[in-house]
C-alpha positions in Angstrom: -70.6 -16.4 -10.4 -69.3 -12.9 -9.4 -65.6 -12.2 -9.9 -63.5 -11.5 -6.8 -62.4 -7.9 -7.1 -60.3 -7.9 -3.9 -56.9 -6.7 -4.8 -54.1 -9.2 -4.5 -51.8 -8.7 -1.5 -48.5 -6.9 -2.5 -45.5 -9.1 -3.2 -43.0 -9.1 -0.4 -39.9 -7.0 -1.1 -36.9 -9.0 -2.5 -34.4 -10.1 0.2 -31.3 -8.0 0.5 -28.3 -9.2 -1.4 -26.4 -11.7 0.7 -23.1 -10.4 1.9 -20.1 -12.5 2.5 -20.4 -15.2 5.2 -18.1 -14.7 8.2 -14.6 -15.8 7.4 -13.1 -18.9 9.2 -11.3 -18.3 12.5 -7.8 -17.1 11.9 -8.4 -16.2 8.2 -7.7 -12.5 8.6 -4.6 -13.2 10.8 -3.1 -15.6 8.2 -3.9 -13.1 5.4 -2.4 -10.2 7.4 0.8 -12.2 8.2 1.2 -13.0 4.5 0.7 -9.3 3.6 3.2 -8.4 6.3 5.9 -10.6 4.8 5.2 -9.2 1.3 5.3 -5.6 2.4 8.5 -6.2 4.4 10.1 -7.5 1.2 8.9 -4.5 -0.8 9.4 -1.7 1.8 12.8 -2.7 3.2 14.6 -2.1 -0.1 12.3 0.8 -1.1 12.9 2.8 2.1 16.3 1.7 3.3 18.3 -1.0 1.5 18.4 0.4 -2.0 19.6 3.7 -0.5 22.7 1.9 0.5 23.0 -0.7 -2.3 22.8 1.8 -5.2 25.8 3.9 -3.9 27.7 0.7 -3.5 27.3 0.0 -7.2 27.4 3.4 -8.9 29.6 5.5 -6.5 29.2 9.0 -5.2 26.9 10.3 -7.9 24.1 8.0 -6.9 21.0 10.4 -6.7 19.9 10.0 -10.3 20.5 6.3 -10.4 18.6 5.9 -7.1 15.6 7.9 -8.4 15.7 5.8 -11.6 15.5 2.5 -9.7 12.9 3.6 -7.3 10.6 5.3 -9.9 10.9 2.5 -12.4 10.1 -0.2 -9.9 7.2 1.6 -8.4 5.8 2.3 -11.9 5.9 -1.3 -12.9 4.3 -2.5 -9.6 1.7 0.2 -9.8 0.7 -0.3 -13.4 0.9 -4.1 -13.0 -1.5 -4.2 -10.0 -4.7 -3.5 -12.0 -3.7 -6.0 -14.7 -2.8 -8.7 -12.1 -6.2 -8.0 -10.5 -8.1 -8.3 -13.8 -6.3 -11.5 -14.6 -6.9 -12.9 -11.1 -10.7 -12.1 -11.5 -10.6 -14.1 -14.8 -8.4 -17.0 -13.7 -10.1 -20.4 -13.9 -8.0 -23.2 -12.4 -8.4 -26.2 -10.1 -6.4 -24.2 -7.6 -8.9 -21.3 -7.6 -8.5 -17.8 -9.0 -6.5 -16.1 -6.3 -4.0 -18.8 -5.1 -2.0 -19.0 -8.3 -1.3 -15.3 -8.3 -0.4 -15.3 -4.6 2.0 -18.2 -4.8 3.4 -17.3 -8.3 3.8 -13.6 -7.4 5.6 -14.3 -4.2 8.1 -16.6 -5.9 8.7 -14.1 -8.7 9.3 -11.4 -6.1 11.8 -13.4 -4.2 13.7 -14.2 -7.4 13.9 -10.6 -8.3 15.1 -9.6 -4.8 17.9 -12.1 -5.0 19.0 -10.6 -8.3 19.1 -7.2 -6.6 21.0 -8.5 -3.7 23.8 -9.9 -5.8 23.8 -7.7 -8.9 27.3 -6.4 -9.8 26.0 -3.3 -11.6 22.9 -1.2 -12.3 22.1 -3.0 -15.6 21.2 -6.1 -13.6 19.9 -4.5 -10.4 17.3 -2.5 -12.3 15.5 -5.5 -14.0 15.8 -7.4 -10.7 14.0 -4.7 -8.8 11.3 -4.5 -11.6 10.7 -8.3 -11.3 10.5 -8.0 -7.5 8.0 -5.2 -7.7 5.9 -7.0 -10.3 5.8 -10.3 -8.4 5.1 -9.0 -4.9 2.4 -6.6 -6.2 0.7 -9.5 -8.0 0.6 -11.4 -4.7 -0.7 -8.4 -2.8 -3.4 -7.7 -5.4 -4.8 -11.2 -5.2 -4.7 -11.3 -1.4 -6.5 -7.9 -1.1 -9.3 -9.1 -3.5 -10.2 -11.9 -1.0 -11.1 -9.4 1.7 -14.4 -7.9 0.3 -15.3 -11.4 -0.9 -14.9 -13.0 2.5 -15.3 -10.2 5.2 -18.8 -8.7 6.0 -19.0 -4.9 5.8 -19.6 -4.5 9.6 -16.2 -6.2 10.3 -14.2 -4.6 7.5 -12.7 -1.9 9.7 -10.9 -4.6 11.7 -9.8 -6.4 8.5 -8.6 -3.1 7.0 -6.8 -2.3 10.2 -5.1 -5.7 10.2 -4.0 -5.1 6.6 -2.9 -1.6 7.4 -0.9 -3.0 10.3 0.8 -5.4 7.9 2.1 -2.4 5.9 3.3 -0.5 9.0 4.7 -3.9 10.3 6.6 -4.1 7.0 8.2 -0.7 7.7 8.9 -1.8 11.3 10.5 -5.0 10.3 12.7 -3.4 7.7 13.7 -0.7 10.1 14.6 -3.3 12.7 16.8 -5.2 10.2 18.5 -1.9 9.3 19.1 -1.1 13.0 20.9 -4.4 13.7 22.9 -4.8 10.5 24.4 -2.7 7.7 25.0 -5.8 5.6 22.7 -5.2 2.6 22.7 -8.9 1.6 21.1 -9.8 5.0 18.7 -6.9 4.6 17.5 -8.5 1.3 17.5 -12.1 2.3 15.6 -12.0 5.6 12.4 -10.5 4.1 12.5 -13.2 1.3 12.6 -15.9 4.0 9.5 -14.4 5.6 7.7 -14.4 2.3 8.5 -18.0 1.6 7.3 -19.1 5.1 4.2 -16.9 5.7 2.9 -16.3 2.2 3.6 -19.9 1.3 1.6 -21.1 4.4 -1.3 -18.8 3.5 -1.4 -20.0 -0.1 -1.4 -23.6 1.0 -4.2 -23.2 3.5 -6.4 -20.8 1.5 -9.9 -22.1 0.7 -10.1 -20.7 -2.8 -13.1 -22.2 -4.6 -12.8 -23.0 -8.2 -14.9 -20.7 -10.5 -16.6 -22.6 -13.3 -18.3 -19.7 -15.2 -16.2 -18.9 -18.3 -14.9 -15.3 -18.4 -15.6 -13.0 -21.2 -13.1 -12.9 -24.1 -10.2 -10.7 -23.2 -10.4 -8.0 -25.7 -8.0 -5.0 -26.2 -10.7 -2.8 -24.9 -11.0 -4.8 -21.7 -7.3 -4.8 -21.3 -7.2 -1.0 -21.5 -10.1 -0.8 -19.0 -8.0 -2.6 -16.5 -6.2 0.7 -15.7 -9.2 2.9 -15.1 -12.8 3.5 -14.2 -15.6 5.9 -15.1 -15.7 8.5 -12.3 -19.1 9.8 -13.7 -20.7 6.4 -13.0 -18.8 5.8 -9.8 -18.1 9.2 -8.2 -17.7 7.9 -4.7 -15.0 5.6 -5.7 -13.4 8.5 -7.6 -13.3 10.7 -4.5 -11.9 7.9 -2.4 -9.2 7.4 -5.1 -8.3 11.1 -5.1 -8.2 11.1 -1.3 -5.8 8.2 -1.3 -3.6 9.8 -4.0 -3.3 13.1 -2.1 -2.6 11.5 1.2 0.0 9.1 -0.1 1.7 11.8 -2.1 2.1 13.7 1.2 3.5 10.9 3.2 5.8 9.1 0.8 8.5 11.8 0.7 9.6 11.7 4.4 9.8 7.9 4.2 11.6 7.5 0.9 14.0 10.4 1.4 14.4 10.2 5.2 18.0 8.8 5.0 19.1 11.7 2.7 17.1 14.3 4.6 18.7 13.3 7.9 22.1 13.2 6.3 21.7 16.7 5.0 20.2 18.3 8.1 22.5 16.5 10.6 25.6 16.3 8.5 25.8 12.5 8.5 27.0 9.9 6.0 24.3 7.9 4.2 25.2 4.7 6.2 25.2 6.5 9.5 21.9 8.2 8.7 20.4 4.9 7.7 21.2 3.5 11.1 19.6 6.4 12.9 16.5 6.2 10.6 16.3 2.5 11.4 16.1 3.2 15.1 13.6 6.0 14.6 11.4 4.0 12.4 11.4 1.0 14.8 9.8 3.3 17.5 7.5 5.1 15.1 6.2 2.0 13.3 5.8 0.1 16.6 3.4 2.9 17.7 1.8 3.2 14.3 1.0 -0.5 14.2 -0.9 -0.2 17.5 -2.7 2.9 16.2 -3.8 1.0 13.1 -5.2 -1.9 15.0 -7.0 0.2 17.6 -8.5 2.5 14.9 -9.8 -0.4 12.9 -11.5 -1.9 15.9 -12.9 1.5 17.1 -14.2 2.4 13.7 -16.3 -0.9 13.6 -17.6 -0.1 17.0 -18.6 3.4 16.1 -19.6 2.6 12.5 -17.6 5.7 11.3 -14.7 5.8 8.9 -14.3 9.3 7.5 -13.5 11.2 10.8 -10.5 9.0 11.3 -9.3 9.6 7.8 -9.8 13.3 8.0 -7.8 13.5 11.2 -5.0 11.6 9.5 -4.8 14.3 6.7 -4.7 17.2 9.2 -2.0 15.5 11.3 0.0 14.6 8.3 0.1 18.3 7.2 1.2 19.4 10.7 4.0 16.8 10.7 5.3 17.7 7.3 5.4 21.4 8.1 7.2 20.7 11.4 9.9 18.7 9.5 10.1 21.2 6.7 11.5 23.9 9.1 13.3 21.6 11.5 17.0 22.4 12.1 17.8 19.6 14.6 16.9 16.1 15.7 14.2 17.1 18.3 12.1 18.9 15.7 12.5 16.1 13.2 11.3 13.6 15.9 8.3 15.8 16.7 7.4 15.9 13.0 7.8 12.1 12.8 5.4 11.7 15.8 2.7 13.5 13.9 3.4 11.4 10.8 3.3 8.2 12.9 -0.3 8.8 14.2 -1.4 10.2 10.8 -0.1 7.1 9.0 -1.8 4.8 11.5 -5.2 6.4 11.2 -5.2 6.4 7.4 -3.8 2.9 7.1 -6.7 1.6 9.1 -9.3 3.3 7.0 -7.7 3.0 3.6 -8.9 -0.5 2.8 -12.4 -0.1 4.2 -13.1 3.2 2.3 -12.2 1.3 -0.9 -14.1 -1.9 0.0 -17.3 0.1 0.5 -17.2 2.1 -2.7 -16.1 -0.6 -5.2 -17.7 -0.2 -8.6 -18.1 -4.0 -9.0 -18.0 -5.9 -5.7 -18.4 -9.2 -7.6 -15.1 -8.8 -9.3 -13.1 -6.7 -6.9 -9.5 -7.4 -7.8 -9.4 -5.2 -10.9 -10.8 -2.2 -9.1 -8.6 -2.8 -6.1 -5.7 -2.7 -8.5 -7.0 0.6 -9.8 -7.2 1.9 -6.3 -3.6 0.8 -5.8 -2.6 3.2 -8.5 -3.4 5.9 -6.0 -0.8 4.3 -3.7 1.9 3.8 -6.3 1.5 6.8 -8.6 2.8 9.3 -6.0 5.9 7.2 -5.5 6.5 7.3 -9.3 5.9 11.1 -9.6 7.8 12.1 -6.5 11.4 11.1 -7.4 11.6 13.4 -10.5 10.1 16.3 -8.4 12.5 15.6 -5.6 15.5 15.4 -7.9 14.6 18.8 -9.3 14.2 20.3 -5.9 17.4 18.7 -4.6 19.4 20.8 -7.1 18.0 24.0 -5.7 20.3 24.3 -2.7 19.9 24.5 1.1 16.1 24.8 1.1 15.3 21.8 -1.1 13.7 19.7 1.6 11.8 22.6 3.1 10.0 23.2 -0.2 9.4 19.5 -0.9 7.7 19.0 2.5 5.6 22.2 2.2 4.3 20.9 -1.2 3.5 17.5 0.4 1.7 19.3 3.3 -0.5 21.0 0.7 -1.3 17.6 -0.8 -2.3 16.3 2.7 -4.8 19.1 3.1 -6.2 18.4 -0.4 -6.8 14.8 0.8 -9.1 16.2 3.5 -11.0 18.3 1.0 -11.5 15.3 -1.3 -12.7 13.1 1.6 -15.4 15.6 2.3 -17.1 14.6 -1.0 -17.3 10.9 0.0 -20.9 10.8 1.2 -21.7 7.1 0.9 -19.4 6.1 3.8 -20.0 7.5 7.3 
């Protein structure tokens, strides 16, 4: 009998890897509200309340003490985020792997904030702020890891926009609190109440499946790898990381030092400047929150991410240069308008750029924590630089903002190397 020499039909191509199923209705909203409360609790002290609380404790020579508190807290939160993410990826509990870090981190952050609110001296205030930064950043790291696990790529612009709006909403809420009261105790306690209600509700309702597969042994090498990645193996993630770092370095100065900048340029006391800043930030971050949400929605419709982020960098540079040479409130407000739109555009694209270049989408929390280093590292590096520039005389803020404008332009150049995201 003759053998059949007809070639076998080719095997069908393997099916594409399944992406996340659509998240339940209301999931992104609940997660964003939780993030809003956490960011409010972090940003209200970081931008406004500590600028008043530290002088209350240490007196007139507060600049060095303020820089110490801010830089130490940011460093702890920043370096902790990748570790919390790694541990969250490895957590095996009947409550899931994200929920314990969301709930536990929120409670630790609230406890640390209460210490800061009632601390009688710097020796107690500093460790309280460290605990607050560590706890809230742990909760944020675990919440952010859920997004690429639960949100399909085509809808990640809206999810990223919602999370970006949570950050700008945190600024807005803190600014509103500062605008209606100068009682620092109230400024600390109200954000804590939001965390207990909104993050508590999110943790209780979160569908966080238990993971049964045992994690690898946690070796010293794996611990060290929690704080970095190989840019040669993952260059796109590396360029996104650099873009984030340069943009955040540019935008963090006018928010962190706005109270002191306004006091110097307009000859105001710190308390009076804080009240003005509170009103200005209420308007700015109201607009910015709308920009974030609209940009996230529009980017999903167009399927484009990079043009919005590039526009953010250019607008940021323009705003910083305007403020650098401002000699009155109208010019300062004009610079703030540029910064408002720039911050909204970038906040909407920040998350989606990271989500779509993750080195290991199956275990995202660790790499999201590494990405968060690009958010926190500028805040840790800036205070020593600002302290040195503040000692130079009348042009200290001009030079600081010019340097930050150069960093914003560097972000645009780095973004041009990100080719895997449209």
